[in-house]
C-alpha positions in Angstrom: 86.7 104.1 94.7 89.3 104.0 92.0 90.0 106.7 89.3 92.4 105.6 86.6 93.4 107.9 83.8 95.5 106.5 80.9 97.0 108.9 78.4 99.0 107.7 75.4 100.3 110.2 72.9 101.5 107.4 70.7 98.0 105.9 70.5 96.3 109.2 70.6 94.1 108.0 73.5 92.8 109.3 76.8 90.9 106.8 78.8 89.1 107.5 82.1 88.1 104.4 84.2 86.1 104.8 87.4 85.3 101.8 89.6 83.7 101.3 92.9 82.9 98.5 95.2 79.5 99.8 96.1 76.1 98.2 96.0 76.0 98.0 92.1 73.2 99.0 89.7 70.3 96.7 88.9 70.3 95.4 85.3 66.9 97.0 84.5 68.2 100.4 85.6 71.5 99.9 83.8 69.8 99.6 80.5 68.9 103.3 80.4 71.4 104.7 82.9 72.7 107.3 80.4 69.3 108.7 79.7 69.4 112.3 81.2 65.9 111.8 82.6 66.9 108.8 84.7 68.1 109.4 88.2 67.7 107.8 91.6 68.0 111.2 93.3 64.9 112.5 94.9 65.9 116.2 94.9 65.7 116.5 91.1 64.3 114.6 88.1 67.4 114.6 85.8 70.8 113.0 86.0 73.3 114.5 83.6 76.6 113.1 84.7 76.8 109.8 82.9 74.9 111.1 79.9 77.3 114.0 79.4 80.3 111.8 80.0 79.0 109.4 77.3 78.2 112.2 74.9 81.7 113.8 75.4 83.5 110.5 74.7 81.5 109.7 71.6 81.8 113.2 70.3 85.6 112.9 70.5 85.9 109.7 68.5 85.8 107.5 71.6 83.4 105.3 73.4 81.6 104.8 76.7 80.9 101.6 78.6 79.3 100.9 82.0 79.0 97.6 83.7 77.7 96.7 87.2 77.1 93.7 89.4 74.8 93.9 92.4 76.7 93.6 95.6 80.0 94.0 93.8 80.2 97.4 92.3 80.3 99.5 89.1 82.8 100.3 86.4 82.5 103.2 84.0 84.9 103.7 81.1 85.1 106.8 78.8 87.7 106.8 76.1 88.6 109.8 73.9 90.8 110.6 71.0 93.4 112.6 73.0 94.0 115.3 70.3 90.4 115.6 69.2 89.6 119.3 68.8 86.4 118.9 70.9 88.0 117.1 73.8 87.8 119.2 77.0 91.1 119.3 78.9 91.3 117.3 82.1 91.9 120.5 84.1 93.7 120.7 87.4 93.8 117.1 88.6 95.4 118.0 91.9 92.4 120.1 92.8 90.0 117.4 91.5 91.7 114.8 93.7 91.6 117.2 96.7 87.9 117.8 96.2 87.3 114.1 96.0 89.2 113.5 99.2 87.3 116.2 101.0 83.9 114.9 99.7 84.4 111.2 100.3 84.8 111.2 104.1 85.9 107.8 105.2 85.7 106.3 101.7 89.1 105.6 100.2 90.3 106.9 96.9 92.9 105.4 94.6 93.9 107.7 91.8 96.3 106.4 89.2 97.5 108.4 86.2 99.4 106.7 83.5 101.0 109.1 81.0 102.9 107.3 78.3 103.6 104.4 80.6 104.8 106.6 83.4 102.6 105.9 86.5 101.6 108.2 89.3 99.7 106.6 92.2 97.8 108.3 95.1 96.1 106.1 97.7 94.2 107.6 100.6 94.4 104.3 102.6 98.2 104.4 102.5 98.2 108.0 103.7 95.7 107.3 106.5 97.7 104.3 107.7 101.0 106.2 107.6 99.5 109.1 109.5 97.4 106.9 111.7 94.3 108.9 111.1 90.8 108.1 109.7 90.2 111.5 108.0 92.4 113.5 105.8 90.3 116.7 106.1 92.9 118.7 108.0 94.3 121.9 106.3 98.0 120.8 106.5 97.2 117.3 105.1 95.0 118.7 102.3 97.8 121.2 101.4 100.3 118.3 101.3 97.9 116.2 99.1 97.6 119.1 96.6 101.3 119.5 96.4 102.0 115.7 96.2 99.5 115.1 93.4 100.7 118.2 91.5 104.4 117.3 91.8 103.7 113.6 90.9 101.8 114.5 87.8 104.5 117.0 86.7 107.1 114.3 87.2 105.4 111.7 85.0 104.5 114.2 82.3 108.0 115.5 81.7 109.2 114.8 78.2 
């Protein structure tokens, strides 16, 4: 899975792009995928994630797109006016990345954050290969990840 965040103060844009190489979404389901009452989950009858993401982007002068190919994967894009009064802050991305790492198990994550053309990259596959491990769910590794992401983001956002 890949999470790409692009921030441009000059263009007043914040774009979030999420891609995966999973099984994809059938075209007939993709047509109404942002309907909050459409979900493939069996534990509940509503799916709010994509519908809320779309609503947030559009409410902030942006747009939402989703594309998917069966057997190839899915791409979701949400773009926002960066300084829009209704745009919710990104929050603590170091903790978000940490939660994703802990939740994904063996699935790899690439997180890229571009702030005014300054790029920070975090890649779990590179870390696993360097440490010669298959899981990053050890307290010392998780603490290092939090610090690495936090420091990397601070570095690119210095102005």
